[in-house]
C-alpha positions in Angstrom: 79.3 -46.2 35.6 75.8 -47.7 35.1 74.3 -47.0 31.7 70.9 -47.6 30.2 70.6 -50.6 27.9 70.2 -48.4 24.8 70.0 -44.8 23.7 66.8 -43.1 24.7 66.0 -45.7 27.4 64.6 -44.4 30.7 67.1 -44.3 33.6 67.7 -47.6 35.5 65.7 -48.0 38.7 68.6 -47.1 41.0 70.4 -44.7 38.7 72.1 -42.0 40.8 72.4 -44.2 43.9 76.0 -44.6 45.1 76.8 -47.7 47.2 80.1 -48.2 48.9 80.6 -52.0 49.5 83.0 -53.3 52.2 81.4 -56.8 52.3 82.8 -60.2 51.3 81.0 -62.6 48.9 77.6 -62.9 50.6 77.1 -59.1 50.7 78.7 -58.7 47.3 76.0 -60.9 45.8 73.4 -58.5 47.0 75.3 -55.4 45.9 75.9 -57.0 42.5 72.1 -57.3 42.1 71.7 -53.6 43.1 74.4 -52.7 40.6 72.3 -54.6 38.0 69.4 -52.3 39.0 71.5 -49.3 38.1 73.3 -48.3 41.3 76.9 -47.2 41.1 78.7 -49.7 43.3 82.3 -49.4 44.4 83.7 -52.4 46.1 86.5 -51.8 48.6 88.7 -54.8 49.2 92.0 -55.6 50.7 95.1 -55.2 48.4 95.3 -58.6 46.7 98.4 -60.8 46.5 98.4 -60.8 42.7 95.5 -60.5 40.3 92.3 -62.1 41.5 89.0 -62.3 39.6 85.9 -61.3 41.6 83.0 -63.6 40.6 80.5 -61.2 42.2 81.9 -58.1 40.7 79.5 -57.6 37.8 78.6 -54.0 37.1 80.8 -52.7 39.9 84.0 -50.8 40.2 86.6 -52.1 42.6 89.3 -50.5 44.7 91.9 -52.2 46.9 92.7 -50.3 50.0 94.4 -51.2 53.3 91.9 -49.9 55.8 94.3 -50.5 58.6 96.5 -47.7 57.4 95.7 -44.0 57.9 95.9 -43.2 54.2 93.7 -46.1 53.3 91.1 -45.0 56.0 91.2 -41.5 54.6 90.3 -42.9 51.1 87.4 -44.9 52.6 86.2 -41.8 54.4 86.3 -39.7 51.3 84.4 -42.3 49.3 81.8 -42.6 52.1 81.3 -38.9 52.2 80.0 -39.1 48.6 77.9 -42.3 49.0 74.3 -42.9 49.6 74.7 -46.3 51.1 77.5 -48.2 52.9 77.3 -52.0 53.2 79.8 -53.8 55.5 80.2 -57.5 56.2 82.6 -57.7 59.1 82.1 -59.4 62.4 80.8 -56.9 65.0 83.5 -54.6 66.3 85.7 -54.8 63.2 84.2 -51.8 61.3 84.6 -49.7 64.4 88.3 -50.7 64.8 88.8 -49.8 61.1 87.1 -46.4 61.5 84.3 -47.2 59.0 81.4 -47.8 61.5 78.2 -46.0 61.2 78.9 -43.2 63.7 82.3 -42.4 62.2 81.0 -42.3 58.6 77.8 -40.5 59.4 79.8 -37.7 61.0 81.1 -37.1 57.5 77.9 -37.8 55.7 74.7 -37.4 57.9 72.4 -38.8 55.2 74.2 -42.1 54.8 72.2 -45.3 54.9 74.3 -47.9 56.7 73.7 -51.7 56.4 75.6 -54.3 58.4 75.7 -58.0 57.4 77.0 -60.6 59.8 76.6 -64.2 60.8 74.8 -63.7 64.1 73.9 -60.0 64.0 75.3 -56.9 65.9 74.1 -58.0 69.3 73.3 -61.1 71.3 75.3 -63.9 73.0 76.5 -65.3 69.7 77.3 -62.0 68.0 81.1 -62.4 67.9 81.1 -66.1 67.0 82.8 -67.2 63.8 80.5 -69.1 61.5 79.6 -70.5 58.1 76.3 -71.5 56.5 76.2 -74.9 58.1 76.4 -73.3 61.6 73.7 -70.8 60.9 71.3 -73.4 59.5 71.9 -75.6 62.6 71.1 -72.8 65.0 68.1 -71.7 63.0 66.5 -75.1 62.9 66.5 -75.5 59.1 68.5 -78.7 59.2 66.3 -81.8 58.7 66.6 -84.7 61.1 65.9 -88.2 59.8 63.8 -90.9 61.4 66.8 -91.9 63.5 67.1 -88.2 64.8 70.3 -87.7 62.9 70.7 -84.3 61.2 71.1 -84.3 57.4 73.5 -82.1 55.4 71.5 -79.1 54.0 70.8 -79.1 50.3 72.5 -75.8 49.7 73.8 -72.6 51.3 70.4 -71.3 52.2 71.6 -68.9 54.9 73.9 -67.1 52.3 71.1 -66.9 49.8 68.3 -65.6 52.0 70.6 -63.1 53.8 71.6 -61.7 50.4 68.0 -61.1 49.4 67.2 -59.5 52.8 70.3 -57.2 52.5 68.9 -55.9 49.2 65.6 -55.2 50.9 67.4 -53.4 53.8 69.2 -51.2 51.3 66.0 -50.3 49.4 64.2 -49.8 52.7 66.8 -47.4 53.9 66.7 -45.4 50.7 62.9 -45.2 50.9 63.0 -44.1 54.5 65.6 -41.4 53.7 63.6 -40.1 50.7 60.2 -40.0 52.3 60.9 -39.5 56.0 64.3 -37.8 56.0 65.7 -40.6 58.2 69.2 -42.0 57.7 69.1 -45.4 59.4 71.3 -48.3 60.3 70.2 -51.8 59.3 71.4 -55.0 61.0 71.0 -58.1 58.8 72.1 -61.5 60.2 72.4 -64.7 58.4 71.0 -66.7 61.3 67.9 -64.4 61.4 67.5 -64.8 57.7 67.6 -68.5 58.0 65.2 -68.6 61.0 62.6 -66.4 59.5 62.6 -67.3 55.8 62.7 -71.1 55.4 61.0 -72.3 52.2 58.3 -74.2 54.1 57.9 -72.0 57.2 54.6 -72.1 59.0 53.0 -70.2 61.8 51.6 -72.3 64.6 49.4 -71.8 67.6 51.2 -73.2 70.7 49.6 -76.4 71.7 47.4 -76.5 68.7 49.4 -76.0 65.6 53.1 -76.4 65.2 56.3 -74.4 64.9 57.9 -74.2 61.5 59.1 -77.5 60.2 62.6 -77.5 59.1 64.9 -78.4 56.2 65.3 -76.0 53.4 65.3 -78.1 50.4 64.3 -78.1 46.8 67.6 -77.1 45.2 68.1 -78.6 41.7 71.8 -77.9 41.8 74.3 -80.8 42.4 75.8 -80.7 45.8 79.5 -79.9 46.1 81.9 -82.1 48.1 81.5 -79.7 51.0 77.7 -79.6 50.9 77.5 -83.4 50.5 79.5 -83.7 53.8 82.5 -85.3 52.2 84.9 -83.3 54.4 85.1 -84.1 58.1 85.6 -80.4 58.9 82.3 -79.3 57.4 79.9 -81.6 59.2 77.7 -82.3 62.2 78.6 -84.5 65.2 76.7 -86.0 68.0 77.8 -85.1 71.6 77.6 -87.1 74.8 74.1 -85.7 75.7 72.7 -86.8 72.3 72.7 -83.2 71.1 74.4 -82.2 67.9 77.1 -79.6 67.0 78.2 -78.3 63.6 81.7 -77.5 62.6 82.6 -75.5 59.5 86.3 -75.1 59.5 86.5 -74.2 55.8 89.4 -71.8 56.0 92.8 -73.4 56.6 93.5 -71.3 59.6 90.3 -72.6 61.3 91.1 -76.2 60.4 94.6 -75.7 61.9 93.1 -74.1 65.0 90.7 -77.1 65.5 93.5 -79.6 65.0 95.6 -77.8 67.7 92.6 -77.6 70.0 92.0 -81.4 69.9 95.7 -82.3 70.0 95.8 -83.6 66.4 98.2 -81.1 64.8 99.4 -83.8 62.4 96.1 -83.6 60.6 96.7 -80.0 59.4 98.2 -81.0 56.0 95.4 -83.5 55.4 92.5 -81.0 55.3 91.6 -81.7 51.6 93.0 -85.2 51.4 90.0 -87.3 50.6 91.8 -90.6 51.5 92.0 -89.5 55.1 88.6 -87.9 55.6 86.7 -91.0 56.9 89.5 -91.8 59.4 89.5 -88.3 60.7 85.7 -88.2 60.7 85.5 -91.3 62.8 88.0 -90.0 65.3 86.1 -86.7 65.5 82.8 -88.5 66.0 84.3 -90.5 68.9 85.9 -87.4 70.4 82.7 -85.3 70.3 80.8 -88.2 71.9 82.9 -87.8 75.1 81.5 -84.4 76.3 78.2 -82.6 76.4 77.5 -80.1 73.7 77.6 -77.1 76.0 81.1 -78.1 77.1 82.3 -78.5 73.5 80.8 -75.1 72.5 82.4 -73.3 75.4 85.8 -74.9 74.6 85.7 -74.4 70.8 84.0 -71.0 70.7 86.7 -69.9 73.1 89.2 -70.9 70.4 87.3 -68.7 67.9 86.2 -71.6 65.8 83.1 -71.7 63.5 81.0 -74.1 65.6 77.4 -73.9 66.7 74.6 -76.0 68.1 72.3 -77.9 65.7 68.7 -77.4 66.9 65.7 -79.6 66.3 62.8 -77.5 65.3 61.2 -77.6 68.7 64.4 -76.1 70.2 64.8 -73.1 67.9 62.6 -70.5 69.6 64.3 -71.2 73.0 67.8 -70.5 71.7 69.2 -67.6 73.8 70.6 -65.8 70.8 67.5 -66.0 68.7 65.4 -64.9 71.7 67.7 -61.9 72.1 67.4 -61.1 68.4 63.6 -61.5 68.5 63.8 -63.8 65.6 60.4 -65.2 66.8 57.7 -63.1 68.5 54.9 -64.3 70.6 51.5 -62.7 69.8 48.0 -63.7 70.8 45.0 -64.5 68.8 41.8 -62.6 69.4 40.6 -65.5 71.5 43.7 -65.3 73.7 45.6 -68.3 72.3 49.3 -67.7 72.1 50.8 -67.7 68.6 54.5 -67.9 67.8 55.4 -66.0 64.6 58.6 -65.1 62.8 60.0 -61.7 63.4 61.3 -59.1 61.1 64.7 -60.4 59.8 66.4 -57.0 59.7 66.8 -54.6 62.5 66.1 -50.8 62.6 65.3 -48.3 65.4 62.1 -47.5 63.5 60.5 -51.0 63.5 56.9 -50.8 64.6 55.3 -52.9 67.3 53.1 -55.8 66.4 49.5 -54.5 66.7 47.6 -57.4 65.2 48.3 -61.1 65.2 46.4 -62.0 62.0 43.4 -61.0 59.9 40.4 -62.5 58.3 39.5 -61.2 54.8 36.9 -58.5 55.1 37.3 -57.7 58.8 38.1 -54.1 58.1 35.8 -53.5 55.1 33.6 -50.9 56.7 36.4 -48.9 58.2 38.4 -48.8 54.9 35.3 -47.8 52.9 34.6 -45.0 55.4 38.2 -43.8 55.0 37.4 -43.6 51.2 34.6 -41.2 52.0 31.7 -43.6 51.4 28.6 -42.7 53.3 26.9 -45.2 55.7 24.2 -45.6 53.0 26.7 -46.4 50.3 28.5 -48.9 52.5 25.2 -50.5 53.4 24.3 -50.8 49.7 27.7 -52.3 48.8 27.3 -54.9 51.6 23.7 -55.7 50.6 24.5 -56.2 47.0 27.5 -58.4 47.8 30.0 -56.0 46.1 31.7 -55.8 49.5 31.6 -58.0 52.5 32.3 -57.4 56.2 33.4 -60.3 58.3 33.9 -60.5 62.1 37.0 -62.2 63.4 36.0 -65.5 65.1 36.1 -65.3 68.8 36.8 -62.2 70.9 37.6 -58.8 69.4 41.3 -58.4 68.4 43.0 -57.1 71.4 46.6 -57.7 70.3 47.4 -54.1 69.8 50.2 -53.0 72.2 50.4 -56.4 73.9 52.8 -58.5 71.8 55.5 -60.2 73.8 58.9 -60.4 72.1 60.6 -63.6 72.9 
């Protein structure tokens, strides 16, 4: 149980909050941080084959339960009935099959905050795709392209990291909404949304005037692992016949075996981690992917439930059908009428507000805010005259964005 650092210390920030965590490593990183803040976190995992250390188990308790069994499901339901928050990290549809989806658990505990973490989110054309960090970065446009228009391996698992931070925010947002508004909400956090909306050097741009966010999350001082360096042929990007790129991230042996079967090279299966064979296999894969257009490869390999995805250049990101469906980018208009593409809110809730203003200029609401504080017209005039306050008019036409934002 969470305890204060020393006798007489005030309660930890999240003392008294109970979190039931069904998520794998990425979600577990977030719930570990919440546990550090004082939350009581119980991680529910599958029964292990022998003892296994959980590197993201700090400050948590852990229970191994077979959720596919009736008895295991009953235990999960009993735990959920006593929890404040549930976090799950399955692909869409799995929680429902296991009987731990939001409607099932909220029938037992109406005040439950429910947070789902997945690669592509709970809806959209890619929702049920398998994936890994490389796939999400490729779709989100955070992979850098060199001067020869070849994508470079990312410097780190930025999708995992950013989604973990956003999951923490979703949990805290849900607790706040329940406390102050009496609303128990569901939150949908997707790794691809996190990557598309929180790059390190993201910029807004006015279409035709500015520019869309420029890609490549970078700046990590950590040494790259063999996988991140691109040493393995099964965690890499390949050019297709139409000069578009595809990422494959067959980290798990079952995915690698499935890929080998799909391309008719079953003899490669034992060589997944054999460094002496990587370059030969990479060359053959490169030649193979160059024989078909990217859309044909995606259709074939996604159909085999493999973690593959398109690698977008930054000018292609906003047009991606999944990101459009997820409203990862929203189109607003400046007061002068110019369109502006902005990043959307990277976590979903039924209570998200509409965009009512595209941007501000410092001081454009000074008079209105001072009036709300009860200042008289004379007081406001004096504050403006003496330079204590300043009122600025937005350049161009009045801001007419309210209620007119297009989600795209």
